[in-house]
N, CA, C, O and the ligand as a Tripos MOL2 file, in Angstrom:
@<TRIPOS>MOLECULE
protein
  301   299    76     0     0
PROTEIN
NO_CHARGES

@<TRIPOS>ATOM
      1 N           5.8890   -3.1350   15.0980 N.3       1 MET1
      2 CA          5.2370   -2.4820   13.8970 C.3       1 MET1
      3 C           4.2500   -1.5270   14.3180 C.2       1 MET1
      4 O           3.3060   -2.0650   14.8970 O.2       1 MET1
      5 N           4.1680   -0.2210   14.2030 N.am      2 PRO2
      6 CA          3.1000    0.5510   14.4320 C.3       2 PRO2
      7 C           1.9010    0.4800   13.4740 C.2       2 PRO2
      8 O           2.0860    0.4220   12.2580 O.2       2 PRO2
      9 N           0.6990    0.4830   14.0030 N.am      3 VAL3
     10 CA         -0.2880    0.3760   13.0470 C.3       3 VAL3
     11 C          -1.0510    1.8960   13.0050 C.2       3 VAL3
     12 O          -1.2530    2.6360   13.9670 O.2       3 VAL3
     13 N          -1.3840    2.1080   11.6730 N.am      4 SER4
     14 CA         -1.9480    3.4320   11.4330 C.3       4 SER4
     15 C          -3.3600    3.1390   11.1590 C.2       4 SER4
     16 O          -3.6250    2.2300   10.3740 O.2       4 SER4
     17 N          -4.3880    3.8810   11.7800 N.am      5 TYR5
     18 CA         -5.6800    3.7440   11.4460 C.3       5 TYR5
     19 C          -6.2200    5.0020   10.7110 C.2       5 TYR5
     20 O          -5.9880    6.1320   11.1390 O.2       5 TYR5
     21 N          -6.8840    4.7880    9.6890 N.am      6 CYS6
     22 CA         -7.4480    6.0700    8.9810 C.3       6 CYS6
     23 C          -8.9380    6.1450    9.3070 C.2       6 CYS6
     24 O          -9.7490    5.2690    9.0070 O.2       6 CYS6
     25 N          -9.2310    7.3450    9.9880 N.am      7 SER7
     26 CA        -10.6530    7.5240   10.3070 C.3       7 SER7
     27 C         -11.4140    8.0430    9.1590 C.2       7 SER7
     28 O         -12.6250    8.2140    9.2960 O.2       7 SER7
     29 N         -10.8010    8.3300    7.9730 N.am      8 GLY8
     30 CA        -11.4170    8.6820    6.6880 C.3       8 GLY8
     31 C         -12.1050    7.3630    6.1180 C.2       8 GLY8
     32 O         -13.3220    7.3520    5.9330 O.2       8 GLY8
     33 N         -11.4150    6.3940    5.8780 N.am      9 CYS9
     34 CA        -11.7860    5.0770    5.2520 C.3       9 CYS9
     35 C         -11.8730    4.0290    6.1000 C.2       9 CYS9
     36 O         -12.1380    2.9010    5.6840 O.2       9 CYS9
     37 N         -11.6640    4.2890    7.3470 N.am     10 LYS10
     38 CA        -11.8280    3.1590    8.3760 C.3      10 LYS10
     39 C         -10.9830    1.7820    8.1250 C.2      10 LYS10
     40 O         -11.3250    0.6420    8.4400 O.2      10 LYS10
     41 N          -9.6940    2.2340    7.4220 N.am     11 ARG11
     42 CA         -8.9050    0.9950    7.2340 C.3      11 ARG11
     43 C          -7.5250    1.2870    8.1840 C.2      11 ARG11
     44 O          -7.1160    2.3850    8.5590 O.2      11 ARG11
     45 N          -6.9720    0.0150    8.4380 N.am     12 THR12
     46 CA         -5.7530   -0.0020    9.1930 C.3      12 THR12
     47 C          -4.6630   -0.2380    8.2130 C.2      12 THR12
     48 O          -4.7860   -0.8690    7.1630 O.2      12 THR12
     49 N          -3.4710    0.3890    8.7060 N.am     13 PHE13
     50 CA         -2.2710   -0.0050    7.7740 C.3      13 PHE13
     51 C          -1.1590   -0.3760    8.6980 C.2      13 PHE13
     52 O          -1.1530    0.0100    9.8670 O.2      13 PHE13
     53 N          -0.2170   -1.1240    8.1860 N.am     14 SER14
     54 CA          0.9290   -1.8760    8.9220 C.3      14 SER14
     55 C           1.8100   -0.8770    9.3560 C.2      14 SER14
     56 O           2.4820   -1.0350   10.3750 O.2      14 SER14
     57 N           1.8780    0.3330    8.5410 N.am     15 SER15
     58 CA          3.0090    1.3120    8.9950 C.3      15 SER15
     59 C           2.4630    2.8090    8.4160 C.2      15 SER15
     60 O           1.5750    2.8990    7.5680 O.2      15 SER15
     61 N           3.0390    3.7730    8.9250 N.am     16 THR16
     62 CA          2.6600    5.0480    8.5600 C.3      16 THR16
     63 C           3.0920    5.1510    7.0490 C.2      16 THR16
     64 O           2.3830    5.8100    6.2880 O.2      16 THR16
     65 N           4.2100    4.5350    6.5910 N.am     17 SER17
     66 CA          4.4440    4.4960    5.0840 C.3      17 SER17
     67 C           3.3830    4.1080    4.3170 C.2      17 SER17
     68 O           3.0480    4.7890    3.3470 O.2      17 SER17
     69 N           2.7410    2.9860    4.6550 N.am     18 ALA18
     70 CA          1.6480    2.4350    3.9810 C.3      18 ALA18
     71 C           0.3240    3.3050    4.1040 C.2      18 ALA18
     72 O          -0.5600    3.2900    3.2480 O.2      18 ALA18
     73 N           0.2900    4.0140    5.1900 N.am     19 PHE19
     74 CA         -0.7810    5.0060    5.3430 C.3      19 PHE19
     75 C          -0.6260    6.1100    4.4420 C.2      19 PHE19
     76 O          -1.5700    6.4850    3.7470 O.2      19 PHE19
     77 N           0.6460    6.7250    4.4040 N.am     20 ASP20
     78 CA          0.9790    7.8920    3.4710 C.3      20 ASP20
     79 C           0.6400    7.4590    2.0450 C.2      20 ASP20
     80 O           0.1320    8.2510    1.2510 O.2      20 ASP20
     81 N           0.9070    6.2770    1.7490 N.am     21 LEU21
     82 CA          0.8190    5.9610    0.4060 C.3      21 LEU21
     83 C          -0.6840    5.8750   -0.0970 C.2      21 LEU21
     84 O          -0.8960    5.8500   -1.3090 O.2      21 LEU21
     85 N          -1.6640    5.8320    0.7560 N.am     22 HIS22
     86 CA         -3.0520    5.7020    0.4870 C.3      22 HIS22
     87 C          -3.7730    6.9950    0.4040 C.2      22 HIS22
     88 O          -4.9360    7.1210    0.0220 O.2      22 HIS22
     89 N          -2.9830    7.9420    0.7930 N.am     23 ARG23
     90 CA         -3.6480    9.3680    0.7640 C.3      23 ARG23
     91 C          -2.8570   10.1630   -0.4590 C.2      23 ARG23
     92 O          -1.6360   10.2940   -0.5440 O.2      23 ARG23
     93 N          -3.9510   10.7110   -1.4760 N.am     24 VAL24
     94 CA         -3.4900   11.2430   -2.4790 C.3      24 VAL24
     95 C          -4.2270   12.5430   -2.5270 C.2      24 VAL24
     96 O          -5.1520   12.7660   -1.7450 O.2      24 VAL24
     97 N          -3.8160   13.4530   -3.4780 N.am     25 GLY25
     98 CA         -4.3970   14.7070   -3.7940 C.3      25 GLY25
     99 C          -3.5910   15.8970   -3.2240 C.2      25 GLY25
    100 O          -2.5770   15.7640   -2.5400 O.2      25 GLY25
    101 N          -4.1430   17.0590   -3.5740 N.am     26 ASN26
    102 CA         -3.2880   18.1980   -3.2710 C.3      26 ASN26
    103 C          -3.7650   19.0490   -1.9450 C.2      26 ASN26
    104 O          -4.8860   19.5500   -1.8500 O.2      26 ASN26
    105 N          -2.8150   19.1280   -1.0040 N.am     27 PHE27
    106 CA         -3.0430   19.7140    0.1570 C.3      27 PHE27
    107 C          -3.6450   21.1920   -0.0230 C.2      27 PHE27
    108 O          -4.6460   21.6420    0.5340 O.2      27 PHE27
    109 N          -2.8480   21.7980   -0.8780 N.am     28 ALA28
    110 CA         -3.2500   23.2610   -1.0890 C.3      28 ALA28
    111 C          -4.7530   23.4580   -1.5010 C.2      28 ALA28
    112 O          -5.4640   24.3700   -1.0770 O.2      28 ALA28
    113 N          -5.0890   22.6150   -2.2640 N.am     29 HIS29
    114 CA         -6.6030   22.6290   -2.7610 C.3      29 HIS29
    115 C          -7.4710   21.8630   -2.1510 C.2      29 HIS29
    116 O          -8.5380   21.5890   -2.7010 O.2      29 HIS29
    117 N          -7.1230   21.3500   -0.7940 N.am     30 ASN30
    118 CA         -8.1690   20.5920    0.0520 C.3      30 ASN30
    119 C          -8.5890   19.4600   -0.7440 C.2      30 ASN30
    120 O          -9.7730   19.1320   -0.6730 O.2      30 ASN30
    121 N          -7.7950   18.8060   -1.4960 N.am     31 GLN31
    122 CA         -8.3180   17.6500   -2.2540 C.3      31 GLN31
    123 C          -7.6990   16.4050   -1.8580 C.2      31 GLN31
    124 O          -7.6170   15.4450   -2.6240 O.2      31 GLN31
    125 N          -7.2310   16.4070   -0.5850 N.am     32 ARG32
    126 CA         -6.7570   15.1500   -0.1020 C.3      32 ARG32
    127 C          -7.8880   14.0400   -0.0290 C.2      32 ARG32
    128 O          -8.9990   14.3600    0.3920 O.2      32 ARG32
    129 N          -7.6260   12.7580   -0.4270 N.am     33 ARG33
    130 CA         -8.6000   11.7150   -0.2980 C.3      33 ARG33
    131 C          -7.9100   10.5070   -0.0640 C.2      33 ARG33
    132 O          -6.6860   10.4020   -0.1380 O.2      33 ARG33
    133 N          -8.7690    9.5010    0.2470 N.am     34 CYS34
    134 CA         -8.0460    8.0260    0.4030 C.3      34 CYS34
    135 C          -8.2970    7.3070   -1.0410 C.2      34 CYS34
    136 O          -9.2300    7.5130   -1.8170 O.2      34 CYS34
    137 N          -7.2990    6.4850   -1.1710 N.am     35 LEU35
    138 CA         -7.6000    5.5890   -2.4930 C.3      35 LEU35
    139 C          -8.6090    4.4280   -2.0690 C.2      35 LEU35
    140 O          -8.7560    3.9900   -0.9280 O.2      35 LEU35
    141 N          -9.2500    4.0370   -3.1820 N.am     36 VAL36
    142 CA        -10.1450    2.9630   -3.0240 C.3      36 VAL36
    143 C          -9.2900    1.8300   -3.0980 C.2      36 VAL36
    144 O          -8.1230    1.9530   -3.4710 O.2      36 VAL36
    145 N          -9.8440    0.5870   -2.7270 N.am     37 SER37
    146 CA         -9.1410   -0.6920   -2.6920 C.3      37 SER37
    147 C          -8.5230   -1.0890   -3.9680 C.2      37 SER37
    148 O          -7.4200   -1.6340   -4.0090 O.2      37 SER37
    149 N          -9.2650   -0.8040   -5.0650 N.am     38 GLN38
    150 CA         -8.7160   -1.1590   -6.3970 C.3      38 GLN38
    151 C          -7.3950   -0.3160   -6.7110 C.2      38 GLN38
    152 O          -6.4460   -0.8080   -7.3210 O.2      38 GLN38
    153 N          -7.4190    0.9630   -6.2510 N.am     39 GLU39
    154 CA         -6.3810    1.8750   -6.5100 C.3      39 GLU39
    155 C          -5.0260    1.4800   -5.7830 C.2      39 GLU39
    156 O          -3.9060    1.5830   -6.2830 O.2      39 GLU39
    157 N          -5.3470    0.9810   -4.4370 N.am     40 MET40
    158 CA         -4.2230    0.5130   -3.6280 C.3      40 MET40
    159 C          -3.5760   -0.6940   -4.2140 C.2      40 MET40
    160 O          -2.3620   -0.8560   -4.3440 O.2      40 MET40
    161 N          -4.5440   -1.5450   -4.5610 N.am     41 SER41
    162 CA         -3.9970   -2.7840   -5.3940 C.3      41 SER41
    163 C          -3.1760   -2.5350   -6.5660 C.2      41 SER41
    164 O          -2.1340   -3.1520   -6.7850 O.2      41 SER41
    165 N          -3.6600   -1.6050   -7.3380 N.am     42 ALA42
    166 CA         -2.9780   -1.2830   -8.5050 C.3      42 ALA42
    167 C          -1.5960   -0.6690   -8.2070 C.2      42 ALA42
    168 O          -0.7010   -0.7080   -9.0510 O.2      42 ALA42
    169 N          -1.4350   -0.1070   -7.0110 N.am     43 ARG43
    170 CA          0.0070    0.4030   -6.6690 C.3      43 ARG43
    171 C           0.8250   -0.8280   -6.0330 C.2      43 ARG43
    172 O           2.0030   -0.6450   -5.7270 O.2      43 ARG43
    173 N           0.2840   -1.9410   -5.8520 N.am     44 GLY44
    174 CA          1.0780   -2.9240   -5.4290 C.3      44 GLY44
    175 C           0.7720   -3.1190   -3.9250 C.2      44 GLY44
    176 O           1.4380   -3.9860   -3.3600 O.2      44 GLY44
    177 N          -0.0320   -2.5190   -3.2830 N.am     45 MET45
    178 CA         -0.3330   -2.5420   -1.8400 C.3      45 MET45
    179 C          -1.0910   -3.8150   -1.5930 C.2      45 MET45
    180 O          -1.9340   -4.2310   -2.3880 O.2      45 MET45
    181 N          -0.7810   -4.4120   -0.4980 N.am     46 MET46
    182 CA         -1.4260   -5.7930   -0.2130 C.3      46 MET46
    183 C          -1.8870   -5.7690    1.1850 C.2      46 MET46
    184 O          -1.4210   -4.9650    1.9930 O.2      46 MET46
    185 N          -2.9420   -6.7760    1.5370 N.am     47 ARG47
    186 CA         -3.3650   -6.8000    2.8950 C.3      47 ARG47
    187 C          -2.6360   -7.9280    3.6570 C.2      47 ARG47
    188 O          -2.4680   -8.9940    3.0640 O.2      47 ARG47
    189 N          -2.2050   -7.7870    4.8830 N.am     48 ASN48
    190 CA         -1.6810   -8.9410    5.5220 C.3      48 ASN48
    191 C          -2.6560   -9.7250    6.2200 C.2      48 ASN48
    192 O          -3.8370   -9.3970    6.1150 O.2      48 ASN48
    193 N          -2.2920  -10.8420    7.0080 N.am     49 GLU49
    194 CA         -3.0560  -11.7760    7.6760 C.3      49 GLU49
    195 C          -4.0080  -10.9540    8.7270 C.2      49 GLU49
    196 O          -5.0160  -11.4890    9.1900 O.2      49 GLU49
    197 N          -3.7030   -9.8940    9.0010 N.am     50 LYS50
    198 CA         -4.4800   -9.0850   10.0580 C.3      50 LYS50
    199 C          -5.5680   -8.1750    9.2990 C.2      50 LYS50
    200 O          -6.4420   -7.5870    9.9360 O.2      50 LYS50
    201 N          -5.4750   -8.1070    8.0900 N.am     51 GLY51
    202 CA         -6.3710   -7.2320    7.3170 C.3      51 GLY51
    203 C          -5.8650   -5.8860    7.2360 C.2      51 GLY51
    204 O          -6.5450   -4.9870    6.7420 O.2      51 GLY51
    205 N          -4.6960   -5.6980    7.6990 N.am     52 GLN52
    206 CA         -3.9370   -4.3400    7.4160 C.3      52 GLN52
    207 C          -3.3730   -4.1300    6.0130 C.2      52 GLN52
    208 O          -2.8440   -5.0220    5.3490 O.2      52 GLN52
    209 N          -3.5280   -2.9270    5.6460 N.am     53 TRP53
    210 CA         -2.7220   -2.7430    4.3160 C.3      53 TRP53
    211 C          -1.4280   -2.5840    4.4520 C.2      53 TRP53
    212 O          -0.9820   -1.9360    5.3990 O.2      53 TRP53
    213 N          -0.6770   -3.1200    3.5790 N.am     54 THR54
    214 CA          0.8850   -3.0110    3.7330 C.3      54 THR54
    215 C           1.2870   -2.3920    2.3820 C.2      54 THR54
    216 O           0.5460   -2.3360    1.4010 O.2      54 THR54
    217 N           2.6260   -1.9060    2.4550 N.am     55 LEU55
    218 CA          3.3810   -1.3970    1.4550 C.3      55 LEU55
    219 C           3.5310   -2.5160    0.2790 C.2      55 LEU55
    220 O           3.3980   -3.7020    0.5800 O.2      55 LEU55
    221 N           3.7720   -2.1800   -0.8820 N.am     56 PRO56
    222 CA          4.1660   -3.3070   -1.9350 C.3      56 PRO56
    223 C           5.4210   -3.9590   -1.4610 C.2      56 PRO56
    224 O           6.3590   -3.3760   -0.9170 O.2      56 PRO56
    225 N           5.3360   -5.2060   -1.7220 N.am     57 PRO57
    226 CA          6.6120   -6.0400   -1.2760 C.3      57 PRO57
    227 C           7.7140   -5.6850   -2.3580 C.2      57 PRO57
    228 O           7.5270   -5.6520   -3.5740 O.2      57 PRO57
    229 N           8.8580   -5.4350   -1.7090 N.am     58 THR58
    230 CA         10.0420   -5.3740   -2.6910 C.3      58 THR58
    231 C          11.2790   -6.3020   -2.3460 C.2      58 THR58
    232 O          11.3500   -6.9300   -1.2900 O.2      58 THR58
    233 N          12.0790   -6.3230   -3.1640 N.am     59 GLU59
    234 CA         13.2160   -7.3780   -2.9170 C.3      59 GLU59
    235 C          13.8630   -6.9170   -1.5880 C.2      59 GLU59
    236 O          14.3070   -7.8270   -0.8880 O.2      59 GLU59
    237 N          13.9860   -5.6780   -1.1380 N.am     60 GLU60
    238 CA         14.5360   -5.2660    0.0270 C.3      60 GLU60
    239 C          13.8650   -5.8880    1.2920 C.2      60 GLU60
    240 O          14.4760   -6.5420    2.1370 O.2      60 GLU60
    241 N          12.6320   -5.6210    1.3150 N.am     61 VAL61
    242 CA         11.8190   -6.2400    2.4090 C.3      61 VAL61
    243 C          11.5010   -7.5160    2.3330 C.2      61 VAL61
    244 O          11.3540   -8.2210    3.3310 O.2      61 VAL61
    245 N          11.3660   -7.9310    1.1120 N.am     62 ALA62
    246 CA         10.7930   -9.3600    0.9580 C.3      62 ALA62
    247 C          11.5900  -10.1280   -0.2150 C.2      62 ALA62
    248 O          11.0770  -10.2300   -1.3290 O.2      62 ALA62
    249 N          12.7120  -10.6030    0.0400 N.am     63 PRO63
    250 CA         13.5230  -11.2970   -0.9420 C.3      63 PRO63
    251 C          12.8400  -12.2750   -1.6940 C.2      63 PRO63
    252 O          13.1680  -12.5080   -2.8570 O.2      63 PRO63
    253 N          11.8970  -12.8790   -1.1170 N.am     64 TRP64
    254 CA         11.1330  -14.0160   -1.7650 C.3      64 TRP64
    255 C          10.3370  -13.5620   -2.9730 C.2      64 TRP64
    256 O          10.0620  -14.3120   -3.9100 O.2      64 TRP64
    257 N           9.9610  -12.2010   -2.8890 N.am     65 TYR65
    258 CA          9.0340  -11.7570   -3.7790 C.3      65 TYR65
    259 C           9.6650  -11.5710   -5.1110 C.2      65 TYR65
    260 O          10.7250  -10.9550   -5.2160 O.2      65 TYR65
    261 N           9.0070  -12.1180   -6.1950 N.am     66 VAL66
    262 CA          9.5040  -11.9900   -7.6340 C.3      66 VAL66
    263 C           8.5240  -11.2020   -8.3110 C.2      66 VAL66
    264 O           7.3490  -11.5680   -8.2800 O.2      66 VAL66
    265 N           8.8670  -10.1450   -8.9300 N.am     67 SER67
    266 CA          8.0230   -9.2500   -9.7370 C.3      67 SER67
    267 C           7.5760  -10.0330  -10.8080 C.2      67 SER67
    268 O           8.0920  -11.1240  -11.0530 O.2      67 SER67
    269 N           6.5560   -9.5110  -11.5380 N.am     68 LEU68
    270 CA          5.9990  -10.1180  -12.6860 C.3      68 LEU68
    271 C           6.9440  -10.0390  -13.8140 C.2      68 LEU68
    272 O           7.1400  -11.0360  -14.5090 O.2      68 LEU68
    273 N           7.5770   -8.8530  -14.0580 N.am     69 GLU69
    274 CA          8.6250   -8.6310  -15.0450 C.3      69 GLU69
    275 C           9.7760   -9.6780  -14.9650 C.2      69 GLU69
    276 O          10.3450  -10.0970  -15.9730 O.2      69 GLU69
    277 N          10.0540  -10.0410  -13.7950 N.am     70 LYS70
    278 CA         11.0620  -10.9260  -13.5400 C.3      70 LYS70
    279 C          10.8670  -12.3360  -14.0450 C.2      70 LYS70
    280 O          11.6540  -13.0100  -14.7100 O.2      70 LYS70
    281 N           9.5790  -12.6740  -13.5690 N.am     71 VAL71
    282 CA          8.9200  -14.0390  -14.1720 C.3      71 VAL71
    283 C           9.1200  -14.1220  -15.5610 C.2      71 VAL71
    284 O           9.7210  -15.0560  -16.0920 O.2      71 VAL71
    285 N           8.5940  -13.0960  -16.2070 N.am     72 VAL72
    286 CA          8.6020  -12.9570  -17.7360 C.3      72 VAL72
    287 C           9.8550  -13.2280  -18.2020 C.2      72 VAL72
    288 O           9.9730  -14.1400  -19.0200 O.2      72 VAL72
    289 N          11.0230  -12.4840  -17.7650 N.am     73 VAL73
    290 CA         12.3720  -12.6380  -18.1840 C.3      73 VAL73
    291 C          12.8910  -13.9180  -18.1390 C.2      73 VAL73
    292 O          13.5540  -14.4010  -19.0570 O.2      73 VAL73
    293 N          12.5810  -14.5620  -16.9730 N.am     74 GLU74
    294 CA         13.1660  -15.8710  -16.7650 C.3      74 GLU74
    295 C          12.7030  -16.9730  -17.5860 C.2      74 GLU74
    296 O          13.4240  -17.9190  -17.9020 O.2      74 GLU74
    297 N          11.3730  -16.8270  -17.9590 N.am     75 ILE75
    298 CA         10.6510  -17.7370  -18.8220 C.3      75 ILE75
    299 C          11.2610  -17.6410  -20.2060 C.2      75 ILE75
    300 O          10.8150  -18.3260  -21.1270 O.2      75 ILE75
    301 ZN         -8.0570    6.3690    4.3580 Zn       76 ZN76
@<TRIPOS>BOND
     1     1     2 1
     2     2     3 1
     3     3     4 2
     4     3     5 am
     5     5     6 1
     6     6     7 1
     7     7     8 2
     8     7     9 am
     9     9    10 1
    10    10    11 1
    11    11    12 2
    12    11    13 am
    13    13    14 1
    14    14    15 1
    15    15    16 2
    16    15    17 am
    17    17    18 1
    18    18    19 1
    19    19    20 2
    20    19    21 am
    21    21    22 1
    22    22    23 1
    23    23    24 2
    24    23    25 am
    25    25    26 1
    26    26    27 1
    27    27    28 2
    28    27    29 am
    29    29    30 1
    30    30    31 1
    31    31    32 2
    32    31    33 am
    33    33    34 1
    34    34    35 1
    35    35    36 2
    36    35    37 am
    37    37    38 1
    38    38    39 1
    39    39    40 2
    40    39    41 am
    41    41    42 1
    42    42    43 1
    43    43    44 2
    44    43    45 am
    45    45    46 1
    46    46    47 1
    47    47    48 2
    48    47    49 am
    49    49    50 1
    50    50    51 1
    51    51    52 2
    52    51    53 am
    53    53    54 1
    54    54    55 1
    55    55    56 2
    56    55    57 am
    57    57    58 1
    58    58    59 1
    59    59    60 2
    60    59    61 am
    61    61    62 1
    62    62    63 1
    63    63    64 2
    64    63    65 am
    65    65    66 1
    66    66    67 1
    67    67    68 2
    68    67    69 am
    69    69    70 1
    70    70    71 1
    71    71    72 2
    72    71    73 am
    73    73    74 1
    74    74    75 1
    75    75    76 2
    76    75    77 am
    77    77    78 1
    78    78    79 1
    79    79    80 2
    80    79    81 am
    81    81    82 1
    82    82    83 1
    83    83    84 2
    84    83    85 am
    85    85    86 1
    86    86    87 1
    87    87    88 2
    88    87    89 am
    89    89    90 1
    90    90    91 1
    91    91    92 2
    92    91    93 am
    93    93    94 1
    94    94    95 1
    95    95    96 2
    96    95    97 am
    97    97    98 1
    98    98    99 1
    99    99   100 2
   100    99   101 am
   101   101   102 1
   102   102   103 1
   103   103   104 2
   104   103   105 am
   105   105   106 1
   106   106   107 1
   107   107   108 2
   108   107   109 am
   109   109   110 1
   110   110   111 1
   111   111   112 2
   112   111   113 am
   113   113   114 1
   114   114   115 1
   115   115   116 2
   116   115   117 am
   117   117   118 1
   118   118   119 1
   119   119   120 2
   120   119   121 am
   121   121   122 1
   122   122   123 1
   123   123   124 2
   124   123   125 am
   125   125   126 1
   126   126   127 1
   127   127   128 2
   128   127   129 am
   129   129   130 1
   130   130   131 1
   131   131   132 2
   132   131   133 am
   133   133   134 1
   134   134   135 1
   135   135   136 2
   136   135   137 am
   137   137   138 1
   138   138   139 1
   139   139   140 2
   140   139   141 am
   141   141   142 1
   142   142   143 1
   143   143   144 2
   144   143   145 am
   145   145   146 1
   146   146   147 1
   147   147   148 2
   148   147   149 am
   149   149   150 1
   150   150   151 1
   151   151   152 2
   152   151   153 am
   153   153   154 1
   154   154   155 1
   155   155   156 2
   156   155   157 am
   157   157   158 1
   158   158   159 1
   159   159   160 2
   160   159   161 am
   161   161   162 1
   162   162   163 1
   163   163   164 2
   164   163   165 am
   165   165   166 1
   166   166   167 1
   167   167   168 2
   168   167   169 am
   169   169   170 1
   170   170   171 1
   171   171   172 2
   172   171   173 am
   173   173   174 1
   174   174   175 1
   175   175   176 2
   176   175   177 am
   177   177   178 1
   178   178   179 1
   179   179   180 2
   180   179   181 am
   181   181   182 1
   182   182   183 1
   183   183   184 2
   184   183   185 am
   185   185   186 1
   186   186   187 1
   187   187   188 2
   188   187   189 am
   189   189   190 1
   190   190   191 1
   191   191   192 2
   192   191   193 am
   193   193   194 1
   194   194   195 1
   195   195   196 2
   196   195   197 am
   197   197   198 1
   198   198   199 1
   199   199   200 2
   200   199   201 am
   201   201   202 1
   202   202   203 1
   203   203   204 2
   204   203   205 am
   205   205   206 1
   206   206   207 1
   207   207   208 2
   208   207   209 am
   209   209   210 1
   210   210   211 1
   211   211   212 2
   212   211   213 am
   213   213   214 1
   214   214   215 1
   215   215   216 2
   216   215   217 am
   217   217   218 1
   218   218   219 1
   219   219   220 2
   220   219   221 am
   221   221   222 1
   222   222   223 1
   223   223   224 2
   224   223   225 am
   225   225   226 1
   226   226   227 1
   227   227   228 2
   228   227   229 am
   229   229   230 1
   230   230   231 1
   231   231   232 2
   232   231   233 am
   233   233   234 1
   234   234   235 1
   235   235   236 2
   236   235   237 am
   237   237   238 1
   238   238   239 1
   239   239   240 2
   240   239   241 am
   241   241   242 1
   242   242   243 1
   243   243   244 2
   244   243   245 am
   245   245   246 1
   246   246   247 1
   247   247   248 2
   248   247   249 am
   249   249   250 1
   250   250   251 1
   251   251   252 2
   252   251   253 am
   253   253   254 1
   254   254   255 1
   255   255   256 2
   256   255   257 am
   257   257   258 1
   258   258   259 1
   259   259   260 2
   260   259   261 am
   261   261   262 1
   262   262   263 1
   263   263   264 2
   264   263   265 am
   265   265   266 1
   266   266   267 1
   267   267   268 2
   268   267   269 am
   269   269   270 1
   270   270   271 1
   271   271   272 2
   272   271   273 am
   273   273   274 1
   274   274   275 1
   275   275   276 2
   276   275   277 am
   277   277   278 1
   278   278   279 1
   279   279   280 2
   280   279   281 am
   281   281   282 1
   282   282   283 1
   283   283   284 2
   284   283   285 am
   285   285   286 1
   286   286   287 1
   287   287   288 2
   288   287   289 am
   289   289   290 1
   290   290   291 1
   291   291   292 2
   292   291   293 am
   293   293   294 1
   294   294   295 1
   295   295   296 2
   296   295   297 am
   297   297   298 1
   298   298   299 1
   299   299   300 2
@<TRIPOS>SUBSTRUCTURE
     1 MET1         2 RESIDUE 1 A MET
     2 PRO2         6 RESIDUE 1 A PRO
     3 VAL3        10 RESIDUE 1 A VAL
     4 SER4        14 RESIDUE 1 A SER
     5 TYR5        18 RESIDUE 1 A TYR
     6 CYS6        22 RESIDUE 1 A CYS
     7 SER7        26 RESIDUE 1 A SER
     8 GLY8        30 RESIDUE 1 A GLY
     9 CYS9        34 RESIDUE 1 A CYS
    10 LYS10       38 RESIDUE 1 A LYS
    11 ARG11       42 RESIDUE 1 A ARG
    12 THR12       46 RESIDUE 1 A THR
    13 PHE13       50 RESIDUE 1 A PHE
    14 SER14       54 RESIDUE 1 A SER
    15 SER15       58 RESIDUE 1 A SER
    16 THR16       62 RESIDUE 1 A THR
    17 SER17       66 RESIDUE 1 A SER
    18 ALA18       70 RESIDUE 1 A ALA
    19 PHE19       74 RESIDUE 1 A PHE
    20 ASP20       78 RESIDUE 1 A ASP
    21 LEU21       82 RESIDUE 1 A LEU
    22 HIS22       86 RESIDUE 1 A HIS
    23 ARG23       90 RESIDUE 1 A ARG
    24 VAL24       94 RESIDUE 1 A VAL
    25 GLY25       98 RESIDUE 1 A GLY
    26 ASN26      102 RESIDUE 1 A ASN
    27 PHE27      106 RESIDUE 1 A PHE
    28 ALA28      110 RESIDUE 1 A ALA
    29 HIS29      114 RESIDUE 1 A HIS
    30 ASN30      118 RESIDUE 1 A ASN
    31 GLN31      122 RESIDUE 1 A GLN
    32 ARG32      126 RESIDUE 1 A ARG
    33 ARG33      130 RESIDUE 1 A ARG
    34 CYS34      134 RESIDUE 1 A CYS
    35 LEU35      138 RESIDUE 1 A LEU
    36 VAL36      142 RESIDUE 1 A VAL
    37 SER37      146 RESIDUE 1 A SER
    38 GLN38      150 RESIDUE 1 A GLN
    39 GLU39      154 RESIDUE 1 A GLU
    40 MET40      158 RESIDUE 1 A MET
    41 SER41      162 RESIDUE 1 A SER
    42 ALA42      166 RESIDUE 1 A ALA
    43 ARG43      170 RESIDUE 1 A ARG
    44 GLY44      174 RESIDUE 1 A GLY
    45 MET45      178 RESIDUE 1 A MET
    46 MET46      182 RESIDUE 1 A MET
    47 ARG47      186 RESIDUE 1 A ARG
    48 ASN48      190 RESIDUE 1 A ASN
    49 GLU49      194 RESIDUE 1 A GLU
    50 LYS50      198 RESIDUE 1 A LYS
    51 GLY51      202 RESIDUE 1 A GLY
    52 GLN52      206 RESIDUE 1 A GLN
    53 TRP53      210 RESIDUE 1 A TRP
    54 THR54      214 RESIDUE 1 A THR
    55 LEU55      218 RESIDUE 1 A LEU
    56 PRO56      222 RESIDUE 1 A PRO
    57 PRO57      226 RESIDUE 1 A PRO
    58 THR58      230 RESIDUE 1 A THR
    59 GLU59      234 RESIDUE 1 A GLU
    60 GLU60      238 RESIDUE 1 A GLU
    61 VAL61      242 RESIDUE 1 A VAL
    62 ALA62      246 RESIDUE 1 A ALA
    63 PRO63      250 RESIDUE 1 A PRO
    64 TRP64      254 RESIDUE 1 A TRP
    65 TYR65      258 RESIDUE 1 A TYR
    66 VAL66      262 RESIDUE 1 A VAL
    67 SER67      266 RESIDUE 1 A SER
    68 LEU68      270 RESIDUE 1 A LEU
    69 GLU69      274 RESIDUE 1 A GLU
    70 LYS70      278 RESIDUE 1 A LYS
    71 VAL71      282 RESIDUE 1 A VAL
    72 VAL72      286 RESIDUE 1 A VAL
    73 VAL73      290 RESIDUE 1 A VAL
    74 GLU74      294 RESIDUE 1 A GLU
    75 ILE75      298 RESIDUE 1 A ILE
    76 ZN76       301 GROUP 0 **** ****
């Protein structure tokens, strides 16, 4: 698994996809920036045991993960 390091916010990411997700803003207007931790958490991103930010868990990559909506439905 490749690790992506961001020199902007000094965080590491478990994949380039996770890295891409934390960069927001418009290229054309030079408004690219990094999300803050709270914003990444709000998007479902999580930190693994190595402290790297990862993509939100999905059923595809993490079948054990049950979304909050599903828990509510099952109750
Ligand atoms: Zn960053």
